[in-house]
C-alpha positions as CSV (number, residue, x, y, z in Angstrom):
1,X,0.0,0.1,0.0
2,X,3.2,2.4,0.4
3,X,2.4,3.4,-3.1
4,X,-1.2,4.3,-2.8
5,X,-2.6,8.0,-2.3
6,X,-3.3,9.0,1.1
7,X,-6.9,9.4,0.3
8,X,-6.9,6.2,-1.2
9,X,-5.3,4.6,2.0
10,X,-7.4,6.6,4.4
11,X,-10.7,5.6,2.6
12,X,-9.4,1.4,2.9
13,X,-8.9,2.0,6.5
14,X,-12.2,3.6,7.4
15,X,-14.1,0.2,6.1
16,X,-12.3,-1.7,8.7
17,X,-13.3,-2.8,12.1
18,X,-12.1,-0.8,14.9
19,X,-10.2,-3.7,16.4
20,X,-7.9,-3.9,13.0
21,X,-7.1,-0.4,13.4
22,X,-6.3,-0.1,16.7
23,X,-3.3,-3.2,15.5
24,X,-2.5,-0.9,12.6
25,X,-1.4,1.9,14.5
26,X,1.3,0.1,15.1
27,X,2.3,-0.6,11.5
28,X,4.3,2.9,11.3
29,X,4.2,6.5,12.5
30,X,2.5,7.8,9.4
31,X,-0.6,5.3,10.0
32,X,-0.6,6.0,14.0
33,X,-0.8,9.7,13.1
34,X,-3.6,9.0,10.6
35,X,-5.9,6.7,12.5
36,X,-5.3,9.0,15.9
37,X,-6.0,12.3,14.5
38,X,-9.3,14.0,15.1
39,X,-10.4,13.8,11.2
40,X,-10.0,10.4,10.9
41,X,-11.7,9.7,14.4
42,X,-14.7,12.1,13.2
43,X,-14.8,10.3,9.7
44,X,-15.1,6.9,11.1
45,X,-17.7,8.0,13.7
46,X,-19.9,9.3,10.6
47,X,-19.2,6.2,8.8
48,X,-20.8,4.3,11.8
49,X,-23.6,6.3,12.1
50,X,-24.6,6.0,8.3
51,X,-24.6,2.4,8.5
52,X,-26.7,2.1,11.4
53,X,-26.5,1.8,15.2
54,X,-26.7,-1.5,17.1
55,X,-27.9,-1.4,20.8
56,X,-25.9,-2.4,23.7
57,X,-27.4,-4.3,26.3
58,X,-26.7,-4.6,30.0
59,X,-27.8,-7.6,31.9
60,X,-27.5,-9.6,35.0
61,X,-27.5,-13.4,35.4
62,X,-27.1,-15.5,38.8
63,X,-25.6,-12.2,40.2
64,X,-23.0,-11.3,37.4
65,X,-23.7,-8.2,35.3
66,X,-22.2,-8.4,31.4
67,X,-22.7,-6.5,28.5
68,X,-24.0,-7.7,24.7
69,X,-24.4,-5.9,21.1
70,X,-27.7,-6.7,19.8
71,X,-27.9,-5.8,16.2
72,X,-31.2,-4.9,14.4
73,X,-33.1,-7.7,13.1
74,X,-31.2,-10.3,14.8
75,X,-32.2,-12.5,17.9
76,X,-28.8,-12.8,19.3
77,X,-25.9,-10.8,20.3
78,X,-22.1,-10.9,21.1
79,X,-20.8,-10.6,24.4
80,X,-18.4,-7.4,25.0
81,X,-16.3,-8.3,28.1
82,X,-16.2,-5.4,30.6
83,X,-12.9,-6.0,31.7
84,X,-13.0,-3.2,34.2
85,X,-14.9,-5.3,36.5
86,X,-14.3,-9.1,37.8
87,X,-16.6,-11.6,36.4
88,X,-18.8,-11.6,39.8
89,X,-19.4,-7.8,40.0
90,X,-22.3,-6.1,39.3
91,X,-22.7,-2.4,37.5
92,X,-25.0,0.0,36.0
93,X,-25.0,1.4,32.6
94,X,-26.0,4.7,32.4
95,X,-26.0,5.9,28.7
96,X,-23.6,5.7,25.6
97,X,-22.6,8.5,23.2
98,X,-20.4,8.3,20.5
99,X,-19.1,5.0,21.1
100,X,-18.1,6.0,24.6
101,X,-20.7,4.4,27.4
102,X,-21.3,5.4,31.2
103,X,-20.8,3.1,34.1
104,X,-21.1,3.1,37.4
105,X,-20.5,0.0,40.2
106,X,-20.0,-0.2,43.6
107,X,-17.1,-2.6,43.8
108,X,-13.4,-3.0,43.9
109,X,-11.5,-2.9,40.7
110,X,-9.9,-6.0,39.2
111,X,-6.0,-4.9,39.4
112,X,-5.5,-7.3,36.7
113,X,-8.0,-6.0,33.9
114,X,-6.4,-5.4,30.7
115,X,-7.6,-1.9,29.6
116,X,-5.8,1.5,29.2
117,X,-6.7,2.8,32.5
118,X,-6.8,6.7,33.0
119,X,-6.5,8.4,36.4
120,X,-5.8,5.3,38.4
121,X,-8.2,5.4,41.9
122,X,-6.7,5.3,45.1
123,X,-9.8,4.3,46.7
124,X,-11.4,1.2,44.6
125,X,-13.8,0.3,47.5
126,X,-15.9,3.6,46.5
127,X,-18.8,3.9,44.5
128,X,-17.3,5.2,41.0
129,X,-18.0,6.6,37.4
130,X,-16.5,5.5,34.3
131,X,-16.1,6.6,30.9
132,X,-15.2,3.8,28.5
133,X,-15.1,3.1,24.9
134,X,-15.2,-0.7,24.4
135,X,-13.8,-0.5,21.0
136,X,-10.5,0.4,21.5
137,X,-10.9,-0.3,25.3
138,X,-9.6,2.5,26.9
139,X,-11.2,3.5,30.4
140,X,-11.5,6.9,32.6
141,X,-12.2,6.9,35.9
142,X,-14.4,10.0,36.6
143,X,-12.7,12.1,39.7
144,X,-14.7,11.9,43.0
145,X,-17.5,14.2,43.5
146,X,-18.7,16.2,46.0
147,X,-22.2,13.9,46.1
148,X,-22.2,10.1,46.9
149,X,-22.4,8.6,43.1
150,X,-26.3,8.1,42.9
151,X,-28.6,5.4,41.1
152,X,-29.6,8.1,38.5
153,X,-26.2,9.5,36.8
154,X,-26.7,11.0,33.2
155,X,-24.8,10.9,30.6
156,X,-24.0,12.7,27.1
157,X,-22.0,14.8,25.3
158,X,-21.9,18.9,24.5
159,X,-21.8,19.4,20.6
160,X,-21.6,22.9,20.5
161,X,-17.8,22.9,21.1
162,X,-17.1,20.6,18.0
163,X,-15.2,17.9,20.3
164,X,-16.3,14.5,19.6
165,X,-15.3,13.8,23.5
166,X,-17.2,17.3,25.4
167,X,-18.8,14.6,27.5
168,X,-20.8,15.3,30.6
169,X,-21.8,13.4,33.4
170,X,-24.7,14.4,35.6
171,X,-25.1,13.2,39.2
172,X,-27.6,13.6,41.7
173,X,-27.9,14.7,45.6
174,X,-31.6,14.2,46.7
175,X,-33.5,14.4,49.9
176,X,-36.7,12.4,50.1
177,X,-39.2,13.0,52.8
178,X,-40.0,9.0,54.0
179,X,-42.4,10.4,56.8
180,X,-45.2,10.6,54.0
181,X,-46.8,7.4,52.1
182,X,-45.7,9.3,49.0
183,X,-42.5,11.2,48.4
184,X,-42.3,14.8,48.3
185,X,-40.5,17.1,46.2
186,X,-37.7,18.4,47.9
187,X,-34.5,20.4,47.4
188,X,-32.2,18.7,44.8
189,X,-28.6,19.4,44.0
190,X,-27.0,18.2,41.0
191,X,-23.2,18.2,40.0
192,X,-22.1,18.4,36.5
193,X,-18.9,16.9,35.5
194,X,-17.0,17.9,32.2
195,X,-14.2,15.3,30.6
196,X,-12.9,18.6,28.9
197,X,-11.9,20.3,32.1
198,X,-11.8,17.3,34.3
199,X,-14.0,18.8,36.9
200,X,-16.8,18.7,38.6
201,X,-19.3,21.9,39.0
202,X,-22.3,22.5,41.2
203,X,-25.8,23.9,39.7
204,X,-27.9,23.9,42.9
205,X,-31.8,24.2,42.8
206,X,-32.5,22.9,39.4
207,X,-36.3,21.6,38.2
208,X,-39.1,24.0,37.7
209,X,-41.6,22.5,40.0
210,X,-39.3,20.5,42.5
211,X,-38.1,16.9,42.5
212,X,-40.0,14.8,40.3
213,X,-41.3,11.8,42.1
214,X,-39.4,9.4,39.8
215,X,-36.9,9.2,37.5
216,X,-36.5,6.3,35.1
217,X,-33.9,5.5,32.5
218,X,-32.7,8.1,30.4
219,X,-32.6,8.9,26.4
220,X,-30.3,11.0,24.7
221,X,-31.6,13.0,22.2
222,X,-29.4,15.6,20.4
223,X,-28.2,18.1,23.1
224,X,-30.8,17.0,25.8
225,X,-30.8,14.3,28.4
226,X,-34.3,13.0,28.7
227,X,-36.0,11.0,31.2
228,X,-40.0,10.3,31.7
229,X,-41.3,11.4,35.1
230,X,-44.3,11.6,37.1
231,X,-45.6,12.9,40.4
232,X,-49.1,12.3,42.0
233,X,-51.9,15.2,42.0
234,X,-54.3,13.7,44.4
235,X,-54.8,10.1,43.2
236,X,-53.7,11.3,39.8
237,X,-50.6,10.1,37.9
238,X,-49.2,13.2,36.1
239,X,-46.7,12.2,33.7
240,X,-43.9,14.9,32.0
241,X,-40.9,14.9,30.0
242,X,-37.6,16.2,32.1
243,X,-34.8,17.5,30.0
244,X,-31.1,18.5,30.7
245,X,-29.6,20.8,28.2
246,X,-26.0,19.8,28.2
247,X,-24.9,22.8,26.3
248,X,-26.3,25.5,28.9
249,X,-26.5,23.2,31.8
250,X,-30.4,23.6,32.8
251,X,-33.0,21.7,33.1
252,X,-36.7,21.8,31.7
253,X,-39.9,20.0,31.7
254,X,-42.0,18.9,28.9
255,X,-45.4,18.1,28.6
256,X,-46.6,14.2,27.4
257,X,-49.2,13.6,25.2
258,X,-52.3,14.4,27.7
259,X,-54.5,11.7,25.7
260,X,-52.4,8.8,27.1
261,X,-53.9,7.1,29.8
262,X,-51.6,4.7,31.1
263,X,-49.6,3.2,34.0
264,X,-46.4,3.6,32.9
265,X,-44.4,5.7,30.4
266,X,-40.8,4.9,28.9
267,X,-38.8,7.2,27.3
268,X,-36.5,6.4,23.8
269,X,-35.9,7.5,20.6
270,X,-37.4,6.3,17.1
271,X,-37.1,7.5,13.6
272,X,-34.7,10.3,14.7
273,X,-37.5,11.6,17.4
274,X,-38.2,11.0,20.7
275,X,-40.6,8.7,21.6
276,X,-42.6,7.0,24.7
277,X,-43.8,3.6,25.3
278,X,-47.1,3.8,26.9
279,X,-48.4,0.9,29.1
280,X,-52.3,1.2,29.0
281,X,-55.3,-0.5,31.2
282,X,-55.7,-2.4,28.0
283,X,-52.6,-4.7,28.3
284,X,-51.4,-2.6,25.2
285,X,-48.4,-0.6,24.7
286,X,-48.8,2.8,22.7
287,X,-45.9,4.0,20.5
288,X,-45.5,7.7,20.3
289,X,-43.1,10.2,18.8
290,X,-42.8,13.9,18.8
291,X,-42.4,14.9,15.5
292,X,-41.4,18.6,16.6
293,X,-39.1,18.4,19.6
294,X,-40.3,20.6,22.4
295,X,-43.9,21.1,20.7
296,X,-46.4,19.1,22.8
297,X,-48.9,19.5,20.1
298,X,-46.7,17.4,17.6
299,X,-47.1,14.7,19.5
300,X,-48.5,11.5,17.3
301,X,-49.2,7.7,17.9
302,X,-47.8,5.6,15.5
303,X,-49.3,2.3,16.7
304,X,-49.9,-0.2,19.5
305,X,-48.5,-3.5,20.9
306,X,-50.9,-5.9,22.1
307,X,-49.7,-8.1,24.8
308,X,-50.3,-11.4,23.9
309,X,-50.0,-13.1,27.2
310,X,-52.1,-11.4,30.3
311,X,-50.3,-13.8,32.6
312,X,-46.7,-12.6,31.6
313,X,-45.7,-9.2,32.1
314,X,-43.7,-7.4,29.1
315,X,-41.5,-4.2,29.8
316,X,-39.7,-2.4,27.1
317,X,-35.7,-2.1,26.9
318,X,-35.9,0.2,23.9
319,X,-36.0,0.0,20.3
320,X,-33.3,-2.3,18.1
321,X,-33.7,-0.6,15.0
322,X,-36.9,0.9,13.2
323,X,-38.7,-2.2,13.5
324,X,-38.0,-4.3,16.6
325,X,-38.8,-3.6,20.2
326,X,-36.8,-5.6,23.0
327,X,-38.9,-6.3,26.0
328,X,-38.2,-8.2,29.1
329,X,-40.7,-11.0,29.3
330,X,-41.5,-11.3,33.0
331,X,-43.2,-14.9,34.0
332,X,-45.0,-14.8,37.8
333,X,-44.1,-18.4,38.9
334,X,-45.2,-20.3,42.2
335,X,-43.7,-19.2,45.7
336,X,-42.9,-15.8,44.5
337,X,-40.0,-16.7,42.1
338,X,-40.0,-14.7,38.9
339,X,-38.6,-15.9,35.7
340,X,-37.5,-13.1,33.2
341,X,-36.7,-13.7,29.7
342,X,-35.8,-11.0,26.7
343,X,-38.0,-11.1,23.9
344,X,-38.5,-8.8,20.4
345,X,-41.5,-7.5,18.9
346,X,-41.3,-6.9,15.1
347,X,-43.5,-3.9,14.2
348,X,-44.0,-5.1,10.6
349,X,-45.2,-9.0,11.5
350,X,-46.8,-7.7,14.6
351,X,-45.5,-10.5,16.3
352,X,-43.1,-11.4,19.0
353,X,-40.4,-13.7,19.2
354,X,-38.7,-15.0,22.2
355,X,-35.0,-15.7,23.1
356,X,-32.8,-17.9,25.0
357,X,-31.4,-15.3,27.3
358,X,-32.9,-15.3,30.7
359,X,-31.9,-12.5,33.1
360,X,-31.9,-12.1,37.2
361,X,-34.8,-9.2,36.6
362,X,-36.0,-6.4,34.1
363,X,-34.7,-3.8,37.0
364,X,-30.9,-5.3,36.0
365,X,-31.6,-4.7,32.4
366,X,-30.4,-1.5,30.4
367,X,-30.4,-1.1,26.8
368,X,-29.0,1.8,24.8
369,X,-27.9,2.7,21.2
370,X,-24.3,2.0,20.4
371,X,-21.6,2.4,17.6
372,X,-18.1,1.4,17.4
373,X,-15.8,4.5,17.3
374,X,-12.3,5.7,17.8
375,X,-13.2,8.5,20.2
376,X,-10.9,8.9,23.1
377,X,-11.3,9.3,26.8
378,X,-7.7,10.8,27.3
379,X,-7.8,14.4,27.7
380,X,-6.3,16.3,25.0
381,X,-6.5,13.5,22.7
382,X,-9.0,15.2,20.0
383,X,-9.0,18.5,18.8
384,X,-12.2,20.2,17.4
385,X,-12.3,20.7,13.8
386,X,-15.8,22.0,13.1
387,X,-18.9,22.1,14.9
388,X,-21.5,19.6,15.0
389,X,-25.2,19.2,13.2
390,X,-27.5,16.5,14.3
391,X,-27.5,13.2,12.7
392,X,-30.0,11.0,14.5
393,X,-31.7,11.2,18.4
394,X,-28.7,10.5,20.1
395,X,-25.2,11.1,17.7
396,X,-23.7,14.0,16.1
397,X,-21.7,14.4,12.8
398,X,-19.9,17.3,11.0
399,X,-21.5,19.8,9.3
400,X,-19.6,19.2,5.9
401,X,-16.8,16.9,4.9
402,X,-14.7,17.9,1.6
403,X,-12.8,14.7,1.5
404,X,-15.2,12.3,3.1
405,X,-14.8,8.2,2.7
406,X,-16.5,7.0,-0.4
407,X,-18.6,3.9,0.6
């Protein structure tokens, strides 16, 4: 390949899997410089988004947590080894952005783990937050915050700076009133960690109407971390969207469709829009999308998923591509022992298909969109080249590229 033009070599390398590119950085200095350069990293991420995102599934079996990549339209997944943990430890998957995932764990780090670890942790027994790119097996331990690491940690990227690695982590500190049957709104403090500055910043009282009673799993949409929240007004359960603006570092609330009469709501993304899966009293899931982000009048119902077995509970984990919804199928057994299997629903055939993966519980599972990337979590390793434009619900790409890859 020595006689090939540089742009041809670049386009050839862009077709290869990340694992091969990591090895090829050792071929020569020029290849290392090319593959590690911000332009190539950005072009590779662009291509990953164009060819479609996979989903990353976190699950727990017999008390041990694992990760797997679930490609759309396939009913199996490939395991991703979380080298940061011993096999018996449990961790929480908080989110994914630009190929980097955010994990929290409450157990001791395996000293023999084979990854590139940044900022070694002097206190491995404390609750910690990690940023990890599984494709290049590079991990950063986030510095300790002033608050205890909560079970609600938000994660995303600020696209305004032009840095693919301008990641931010949101950690909550809440005080709940246990004297009442229902938790009352209480003062809430939030800290935001910026990878670029490697510091935490407190932003104090943050919710327009007090702390919501419940914040479920997040969905990353454009520059917003989104949660589906509820609070009781009398005996009525009122739902709302809680949004965190990663650029301005402020919270906002948006209405969900008033016509939804549901027991539960789950936030996700679909077709480049923010989406809600709402479970109603008729054993059905309604799928809604917000066609114009921020406009409550633009909520549109796409279809309804009928639950076939009334004795089993189907709880959605999220969308795998445009046509598939992954569920945790929970069977109630005798003596209080539940059995939870994963199942997928195909929106074209309108049919469920089960899998052989049995997990401990729905609460032990989490699913996020994921792409392979070369984005580093090492400070100063990726210089900005130009601002980013919105590509999909949870990713960004460069606005223009004169010498982009030819597929």
